[in-house]
C-alpha positions in Angstrom: 123.4 103.8 94.8 120.8 101.7 96.6 119.4 101.4 100.0 122.3 99.5 101.5 124.8 101.8 100.2 127.1 103.7 102.4 126.1 107.1 103.5 129.3 108.2 102.1 128.0 107.7 98.5 125.6 110.4 99.0 126.6 113.5 97.1 128.4 116.2 99.4 129.0 113.5 102.3 132.9 113.5 103.0 134.7 111.6 105.7 134.0 114.3 108.2 130.5 114.5 107.8 130.1 110.5 107.5 131.3 110.5 111.0 128.9 112.8 112.1 126.1 110.7 110.8 127.8 107.6 112.4 127.3 109.1 115.8 123.5 109.5 115.1 123.1 105.9 114.0 123.2 106.5 110.4 125.4 104.2 108.1 123.5 103.6 105.0 121.0 105.3 102.7 118.2 103.1 104.3 119.4 104.7 107.5 118.9 108.3 106.7 115.5 107.3 105.2 114.1 105.9 108.3 115.9 109.0 110.4 112.4 110.5 110.6 111.5 114.1 111.6 110.9 114.6 115.5 108.8 117.6 114.6 107.6 120.3 111.7 107.5 123.7 111.5 105.7 126.3 109.4 107.5 129.5 108.3 105.8 132.4 109.8 104.7 135.6 107.8 107.6 137.9 107.5 107.9 141.3 108.8 109.9 144.3 109.6 112.8 144.4 111.9 110.5 146.2 114.7 108.1 143.8 114.7 110.9 140.9 115.7 110.2 139.4 119.2 113.5 138.8 121.0 113.9 135.1 122.2 111.6 133.7 119.3 112.1 132.3 115.7 111.0 135.2 113.4 111.3 136.0 109.8 112.5 139.2 109.2 112.4 141.2 105.8 115.2 143.7 105.4 117.6 145.2 102.9 121.4 144.5 103.1 123.0 148.1 104.2 126.3 147.0 102.6 128.4 143.7 101.9 128.8 141.1 104.5 132.4 141.3 106.3 134.4 138.8 108.1 135.4 140.0 111.5 139.4 140.1 111.5 141.1 137.3 113.6 137.8 135.5 114.6 138.5 131.8 115.0 135.0 131.1 114.4 135.4 132.8 110.9 132.4 135.2 112.0 130.7 137.0 109.1 128.3 140.0 109.9 125.9 142.1 108.2 123.2 144.4 109.0 119.7 144.9 107.7 117.7 148.4 108.3 114.2 149.8 107.4 111.9 152.4 109.1 111.3 150.4 112.2 114.7 149.7 113.1 118.1 148.0 112.8 119.4 144.1 113.2 122.8 142.5 113.3 123.1 139.3 111.3 125.9 137.0 112.6 127.0 133.5 110.6 129.5 131.7 112.1 132.2 129.3 110.1 130.2 130.4 107.0 132.4 132.7 105.1 130.6 131.6 101.5 127.4 134.0 102.9 129.5 137.1 101.7 129.0 135.9 98.0 125.6 135.1 98.9 124.3 138.6 99.8 124.4 141.8 97.9 124.2 145.4 99.2 121.2 147.2 98.6 119.1 143.9 98.1 116.2 142.6 100.1 116.0 139.1 101.7 114.2 137.4 104.2 116.1 136.1 107.2 114.6 133.3 109.5 116.0 132.4 112.7 116.0 133.2 116.7 116.1 136.5 117.6 118.2 137.7 120.6 118.7 141.2 122.2 122.7 141.7 122.7 123.8 144.9 124.2 120.5 146.8 123.1 121.1 145.5 119.6 118.5 143.1 117.9 120.4 140.1 116.7 120.1 136.9 114.8 122.7 134.3 114.8 122.8 131.6 111.6 119.7 132.7 110.0 118.5 130.9 107.0 118.6 133.3 103.8 115.7 133.5 101.6 114.9 135.6 98.4 111.5 136.8 98.7 109.8 134.6 96.1 111.4 131.5 97.3 110.4 132.2 101.0 106.8 132.7 99.6 107.0 129.0 98.2 108.3 127.2 101.3 106.3 129.3 103.7 103.5 127.0 102.5 104.9 124.0 103.3 105.8 122.1 106.4 109.5 122.0 107.0 110.9 118.7 108.9 112.8 119.1 112.3 115.4 116.4 112.8 116.9 115.0 116.1 120.2 116.5 116.2 123.8 115.1 117.5 127.1 114.7 116.9 127.6 118.2 115.0 124.8 117.6 112.4 122.6 120.4 111.5 119.3 120.7 110.4 119.8 121.9 107.0 122.5 119.2 106.4 120.0 116.3 107.3 117.3 118.0 105.2 119.6 118.3 102.1 120.8 114.4 102.7 117.5 113.3 102.9 116.3 115.4 99.8 119.2 113.7 97.8 118.3 110.5 98.6 114.6 110.6 97.7 115.4 112.1 94.5 118.4 109.6 93.5 116.6 106.1 95.0 114.2 104.1 92.9 110.9 103.4 94.4 110.4 100.5 96.7 107.9 97.8 95.9 104.7 97.9 98.0 104.5 95.0 100.5 101.3 95.4 102.3 98.4 93.4 100.8 96.0 95.8 98.7 93.1 94.7 101.0 94.5 95.7 104.2 95.6 99.0 102.7 92.1 99.7 101.5 90.4 98.3 104.5 92.5 100.7 106.5 92.6 104.0 104.4 96.5 103.4 104.2 98.3 105.3 101.7 101.2 103.5 99.3 104.6 103.2 101.1 106.7 105.5 98.7 104.0 108.0 99.1 104.6 107.8 102.9 108.4 107.7 102.8 108.4 110.9 100.7 105.5 112.8 102.7 107.1 112.1 106.2 109.9 114.0 105.5 108.6 116.8 102.9 104.9 116.7 103.3 102.6 118.6 100.4 100.6 119.5 103.4 99.6 118.7 106.9 97.1 116.3 105.7 99.6 114.4 103.7 102.0 114.5 106.8 99.1 112.9 108.8 98.2 110.3 106.1 102.1 109.5 105.6 102.5 109.1 109.4 99.6 106.7 109.9 100.8 104.3 107.1 104.5 104.2 108.8 103.0 103.6 112.3 100.7 101.0 111.3 103.7 99.1 109.7 105.6 99.5 112.9 102.8 98.1 115.2 102.1 95.4 112.6 105.7 94.4 112.5 106.0 94.4 116.3 103.0 92.3 116.9 103.4 89.9 114.2 107.0 89.4 115.4 105.9 88.8 119.3 102.9 86.7 118.2 105.3 84.3 116.1 107.9 84.5 118.6 105.1 83.6 121.2 104.0 80.5 119.5 107.4 79.3 118.9 108.1 79.3 122.5 104.6 77.9 123.6 104.2 76.8 127.3 107.5 75.3 128.1 107.9 72.6 131.2 110.0 73.9 133.8 113.1 72.4 135.0 112.7 73.9 138.6 110.3 72.4 141.1 109.3 75.3 143.5 107.1 74.3 146.4 105.8 76.5 149.2 107.6 76.6 152.5 106.1 79.5 153.8 109.1 81.5 153.9 107.1 84.5 152.2 104.4 84.5 154.6 106.5 84.6 157.6 108.6 87.3 156.0 105.5 89.3 155.5 104.4 89.0 159.2 108.1 90.4 160.3 108.0 93.6 157.7 107.7 96.9 159.4 104.7 97.9 157.0 101.9 95.8 155.3 101.6 95.1 151.8 98.7 96.3 149.6 96.1 94.2 148.5 97.4 94.8 144.8 100.8 93.8 146.1 99.7 90.3 147.7 97.8 89.7 144.6 100.7 90.0 142.5 102.8 88.0 144.8 100.3 85.2 144.4 100.4 85.6 140.7 103.8 84.9 140.6 104.0 82.2 143.2 101.4 80.3 141.4 103.0 80.6 138.1 106.4 79.3 139.7 104.5 76.3 140.9 102.4 75.4 137.8 105.2 73.3 136.5 105.5 75.8 133.3 108.1 78.3 132.7 106.5 81.6 134.0 106.3 84.9 131.6 104.8 87.3 133.8 104.6 91.1 133.7 104.2 93.2 136.5 102.9 96.8 135.8 102.8 99.1 138.7 102.6 103.1 138.8 105.8 104.8 140.3 106.0 104.0 144.0 103.6 101.4 144.0 105.9 98.8 145.5 106.9 96.6 142.9 110.8 95.9 144.2 109.4 94.2 147.3 107.2 92.1 145.6 110.3 91.2 143.5 112.3 90.5 146.5 109.9 88.0 147.9 109.6 86.2 144.5 113.4 85.8 144.8 113.3 84.7 148.5 110.8 82.0 147.3 113.1 80.8 144.9 116.4 80.6 146.9 114.5 79.0 149.8 114.1 75.9 147.4 117.9 75.8 146.7 118.0 77.7 143.1 119.4 81.0 142.0 117.5 84.1 141.5 118.7 87.4 139.2 117.5 91.0 139.2 118.8 93.0 136.4 118.6 96.7 136.7 119.1 99.3 133.9 122.0 101.2 135.6 125.0 100.7 137.7 123.8 103.1 140.4 120.4 101.5 140.7 121.6 97.9 140.9 123.9 98.8 143.6 121.0 100.2 145.6 118.9 97.0 144.9 122.1 95.0 146.3 122.1 97.2 149.4 118.2 97.2 150.1 118.3 93.1 149.4 121.5 92.8 151.6 119.7 95.0 154.5 116.6 92.9 154.1 118.1 89.5 154.6 120.0 90.8 157.7 116.8 92.2 158.9 114.9 88.8 158.4 117.8 86.7 159.4 118.3 85.1 156.0 121.7 83.9 155.3 121.4 83.6 151.2 124.4 85.0 149.7 123.8 88.2 147.7 125.9 88.9 144.7 126.7 91.9 142.9 127.8 92.1 139.1 128.0 95.3 137.3 130.2 96.7 134.6 131.8 99.3 137.2 133.2 96.4 139.1 137.1 96.1 139.0 138.4 93.1 137.4 139.0 91.2 140.5 135.6 92.1 142.1 134.4 90.4 138.9 136.1 87.4 139.1 134.9 87.0 142.6 131.7 87.6 141.6 131.8 84.8 138.6 133.3 82.5 141.1 130.3 82.7 143.7 127.9 82.4 140.7 129.2 79.2 139.8 129.4 78.1 143.3 126.7 79.5 145.3 123.5 78.0 145.1 121.0 79.3 146.6 122.0 83.0 145.8 120.4 86.5 145.3 121.9 87.9 142.3 122.0 91.7 141.5 123.3 93.2 138.3 123.3 95.3 135.0 123.8 93.8 131.5 127.0 92.3 132.8 124.8 89.6 134.0 124.0 88.4 130.2 127.6 88.9 128.9 129.4 85.9 128.2 131.6 85.1 131.3 128.9 84.8 133.9 128.1 81.1 134.5 125.0 80.3 136.7 124.8 77.3 139.0 121.2 76.6 139.0 119.4 80.1 137.9 115.8 79.7 138.3 114.1 83.1 138.1 115.1 86.1 136.2 113.7 89.5 136.9 114.3 92.6 134.8 113.5 95.9 136.4 112.1 98.6 134.1 111.0 96.6 131.2 111.7 99.3 128.6 115.6 99.1 129.1 115.7 95.3 128.1 114.6 93.3 125.0 113.0 90.1 125.1 116.3 88.7 123.5 118.1 90.2 126.3 115.8 88.6 129.0 116.1 85.3 126.9 120.1 85.1 127.1 120.0 83.8 130.4 118.1 80.8 128.6 121.4 80.0 126.7 123.2 79.6 130.4 121.6 76.9 131.6 118.0 75.8 131.5 115.0 78.0 130.9 114.2 80.1 134.1 111.0 81.9 135.1 111.0 85.5 133.6 109.3 88.4 135.7 109.2 91.5 134.4 108.3 95.0 135.9 107.1 98.1 134.4 106.3 101.6 135.7 104.4 102.9 132.7 101.0 102.8 133.2 99.7 101.6 129.9 95.7 100.9 129.7 95.1 97.3 130.0 93.5 97.1 126.5 96.9 98.1 125.0 99.0 96.2 127.4 97.4 92.9 126.2 98.6 93.8 122.7 101.9 95.1 123.6 103.0 92.4 126.1 101.1 89.5 124.4 104.1 87.3 125.3 103.4 87.7 129.1 100.7 87.3 131.7 100.0 90.5 133.4 99.5 91.2 136.9 98.6 95.0 137.9 99.5 96.7 141.2 97.2 99.9 141.1 97.5 100.9 144.8 100.3 103.0 146.2 101.3 102.2 150.0 99.6 104.0 152.6 102.8 105.6 154.1 103.5 107.5 151.0 102.2 111.3 151.0 100.8 112.3 147.8 102.8 114.6 145.7 101.7 118.3 145.6 101.5 119.6 142.1 101.4 123.0 140.5 101.6 124.3 136.7 103.0 127.6 136.5 104.5 129.8 133.8 108.0 131.1 133.5 107.2 134.2 135.8 107.0 131.7 138.9 110.9 131.0 138.4 111.8 133.4 141.0 109.5 131.8 143.6 110.3 128.2 142.4 114.1 129.2 143.3 113.0 130.4 146.7 111.2 127.2 147.5 113.8 125.0 146.5 116.1 127.3 148.8 113.6 126.7 151.4 113.4 122.8 151.3 117.4 122.6 150.7 117.7 124.6 154.0 115.4 122.0 156.0 117.9 119.5 154.6 116.3 118.3 151.4 117.0 118.0 148.0 115.8 118.8 144.4 115.9 117.9 140.9 115.5 120.5 137.9 114.7 118.9 134.3 115.9 120.5 131.2 114.4 119.0 127.7 118.2 119.7 126.1 121.8 119.1 127.1 122.9 122.3 125.6 121.9 125.4 123.5 120.6 124.7 119.9 120.1 127.0 117.1 117.0 125.0 116.0 115.2 124.1 119.2 114.0 126.6 121.9 113.8 125.5 125.6 116.1 125.5 128.6 119.3 123.4 128.4 121.2 121.5 131.3 124.7 123.2 130.7 123.6 126.7 130.7 120.8 126.3 133.4 123.3 124.7 135.9 125.8 127.4 135.1 122.7 129.8 136.3 121.7 128.2 139.3 125.4 127.8 140.7 125.4 131.5 140.6 122.1 131.9 142.5 122.5 129.3 145.2 126.4 130.1 145.5 127.1 129.6 149.3 123.9 127.9 150.1 124.2 124.4 148.3 126.0 122.4 145.7 124.8 122.3 142.2 125.7 119.8 139.7 124.5 118.6 136.3 123.7 115.4 134.7 123.0 114.4 131.1 123.0 111.0 128.7 126.1 112.1 126.9 128.1 111.9 130.2 130.6 108.8 130.2 128.8 106.4 132.7 131.4 106.3 135.4 130.8 110.3 135.7 126.8 109.5 135.7 127.5 107.1 138.3 129.7 109.4 140.1 127.2 112.1 140.2 124.2 110.0 141.2 126.1 108.4 144.1 126.8 112.1 145.2 123.3 113.0 145.0 122.1 109.9 146.7 124.5 110.8 149.5 123.5 114.6 149.6 126.9 115.7 148.6 124.8 117.5 146.0 121.6 119.3 146.9 120.2 120.5 143.5 120.9 118.3 140.2 119.9 119.8 136.8 119.2 116.9 134.7 117.7 115.6 131.2 115.2 113.1 131.5 118.2 110.5 132.1 117.0 110.4 135.7 113.4 109.1 134.6 114.9 105.7 135.8 116.8 106.2 138.3 117.7 105.3 142.1 115.6 106.1 144.9 116.5 109.1 146.7 113.9 109.6 149.3 115.5 113.0 150.6 114.6 114.4 147.2 111.1 116.4 147.8 111.2 118.8 144.7 110.9 118.1 141.1 110.8 121.1 138.8 110.5 120.6 135.2 111.2 123.4 132.6 109.3 123.4 129.6 107.1 120.9 130.7 105.0 121.3 127.5 107.7 119.5 125.6 107.5 116.0 127.4 104.7 113.6 127.0 102.1 113.0 130.1 103.6 109.5 130.8 107.1 111.2 130.8 106.2 113.6 133.0 104.6 111.2 135.4 107.7 109.1 135.4 110.1 112.0 136.0 107.3 113.1 139.0 107.7 109.6 140.6 111.6 110.5 141.3 110.3 112.4 144.5 107.7 111.3 147.0 109.7 108.3 147.9 110.5 109.1 151.5 108.5 110.0 154.5 108.3 113.7 153.8 106.1 115.8 151.6 107.4 116.5 148.1 106.2 118.6 145.3 106.4 118.7 141.7 106.6 122.0 140.0 105.8 122.3 135.9 107.0 125.3 134.2 104.9 125.9 131.0 107.0 127.8 128.6 104.5 127.9 125.8 101.6 130.1 126.5 99.3 127.6 124.8 96.0 126.9 126.6 95.7 123.6 124.8 99.1 122.6 126.5 97.7 124.1 129.9 94.9 121.5 129.4 97.2 118.5 129.1 99.6 119.7 132.1 96.3 120.1 134.1 95.4 116.5 134.3 98.9 116.0 135.9 98.3 118.8 138.3 94.7 117.2 139.1 95.9 113.5 139.9 99.1 111.4 140.6 97.4 108.2 139.4 99.4 107.2 136.4 96.5 104.9 135.2 94.0 108.1 135.1 96.6 110.3 133.6 97.2 107.6 130.5 93.4 107.4 130.2 92.9 111.1 130.2 95.8 111.8 127.7 94.1 109.2 125.1 91.1 111.0 125.3 92.9 114.5 124.8 94.7 113.4 121.8 93.7 114.5 118.1 95.0 113.4 114.7 97.6 116.2 114.6 98.9 115.8 117.9 101.9 113.9 116.6 103.8 117.4 116.2 106.5 117.3 119.1 108.0 114.8 121.6 106.6 111.2 121.4 105.2 109.8 124.6 106.5 106.2 124.8 109.0 105.0 127.4 108.6 101.4 127.0 109.0 100.8 123.4 111.5 102.3 121.0 109.4 103.0 118.0 110.8 105.3 115.3 107.3 107.0 114.8 104.8 105.0 116.9 103.4 106.0 120.1 101.4 103.5 122.1 99.1 106.4 123.5 98.5 108.7 120.7 98.2 106.1 118.3 96.2 103.7 120.3 93.7 103.3 117.6 96.1 102.2 115.1 97.6 99.7 117.5 94.5 98.0 118.1 93.9 98.2 114.2 97.4 96.4 113.4 96.8 94.1 116.1 93.3 92.9 114.5 95.0 92.7 111.2 98.0 90.6 112.7 95.2 88.0 114.2 93.4 87.9 110.8 96.9 86.7 109.1 97.7 84.4 112.0 94.4 82.7 111.7 95.6 80.9 108.5 98.2 78.5 108.9 101.5 79.3 107.3 99.9 82.5 105.9 103.2 84.3 105.5 104.5 81.9 103.1 101.6 82.3 100.7 100.2 85.2 98.3 99.7 87.8 99.2 101.7 87.7 102.1 105.2 87.0 100.7 106.5 90.5 100.4 105.2 91.2 103.9 107.2 88.4 105.2 110.2 89.4 103.6 109.8 92.8 105.0 108.9 91.6 108.6 112.1 89.5 108.7 114.6 92.5 107.5 112.8 94.6 109.7 113.3 92.2 112.7 116.9 91.6 111.8 117.4 95.6 111.5 115.4 96.6 114.6 114.4 93.4 116.3 116.4 94.2 119.8 115.1 97.8 119.9 111.3 96.6 119.3 111.8 93.7 121.8 110.7 91.3 118.8 
């Protein structure tokens, strides 16, 4: 068995388990070793039954009263047992685990670890892990990995599979030159791989993670910079002059652009008139008005007889852009054709769109990934705009180049990354920043509260709904989980439907739903056919719903500040006052301090800056913060120092011509090429 062997070759993996791993994107031994923990937990000190706290993970020591039994006729093969001591009694349940009966002996003491519930007045633990006291003592000194779960996988199964691979696979050759490792205090690669999954202690875990994060950043920066060199300033095939159209439109708009918007627009116009292909990023906070700048750039191009396309991450958002752009053309008396192309169009509608793309020039084109699939053929595509950078890789943006002469590229991102980091991460792009919010927008009113505030929050949502408004409720999970504590969309929506019965329509939305179903729900919410939408972070990048005035976020402590700020940006898009209610379920004063930053300010750049100051070396335990870059471990905010270090080392390597073809960098080049091939699209390489 080697790193490229099928997951099926691992001992204990059958056809059914293999299929579950495939759903998690794991196909090979390499994939499972790169399936890193999302968190770690320490086992608590075990205690008697009477010390167990309902709705918390506990370790309970107790004696099995009598041999476990299987409940007759149970479709779930329910096995039950009771433990008793002087402080009380607890019921233990295992589902689809008949083997448990042979593991436990009556009259013997064990330690059981799991979430405690109170059911009909009886303390209950479902699917507890079983330990003999001496074995529990051994594991209690270690950090236990907690993996992302999907497709029926359990944390125990992933732990066992990873352990088997680490024991059976030969060590990999170190590929980082010794001087780079020594200069930056980086551990050896094999030590890092073992200790990211099964750390000897917290210090080893941090050391391992730092090495792997450094590697991710180094590969990212090297790949990006070599790509930029290869695509060094390219002459543009499109001559775009200035007819004064943008100035005329600006005078007729019912509002004035901010100075920052006007500056960004001038940057774009200057680039497109330079004679070279534009590659520019417009970085603007949520609600800063990036879209109108993009529309004006499209008008500028169309006025010269060319096509301009904007690619959005979802069908619903693309359709909303299409409707806004069509309305703006009508208001301004412009007769440019506006063409929509998304995956949800009928076959006939797609054929008609393809025909228009071939024939219409000038034209304004709005779409999704359908714009870069094989069939569309563009007549004269001079400008490509990608909305929300983190949904598209560089290769996807440049796929337009294969369909004609290389167009100008404009990228828009709402993630407020500090400029020093943005210069590194978007090294292939020039940067414009829109750091002002249009004056007409009222600042969002924020509050951070504990779970005891829920009833008042529901009353407040009802009040807003009765006034004709709408609300989002965000939960961290889709459904209940044995290994993760927090609110889930399915159960929460069911509960809110009872609470708001006869008052308003409540529906749910999550990423596991089929695209057409997600589109249907978002369309209904946009039309105010749904008043309360319970969702995961899938709405983080979504349509503008000006009528939505409340954003309530459950378990806010589980989200990164950047992500919370993005979620909050879903409201405050209309003329009415909007509110963000963050429910902190942790009771942790440090988490409260983080959330207090959001409570104090709506400025995304200030939030990002403060977030960086708060972070410590052990802050990686928990949800990662990055929205724009799909790194496996790295986080551009908390790992900003490592990012700067990796960028420096990449710069040193690139100072020497053909450095990667010489010792000691040949192994690094081989690894970089493999990394780009495997993860290049996700990493925007």
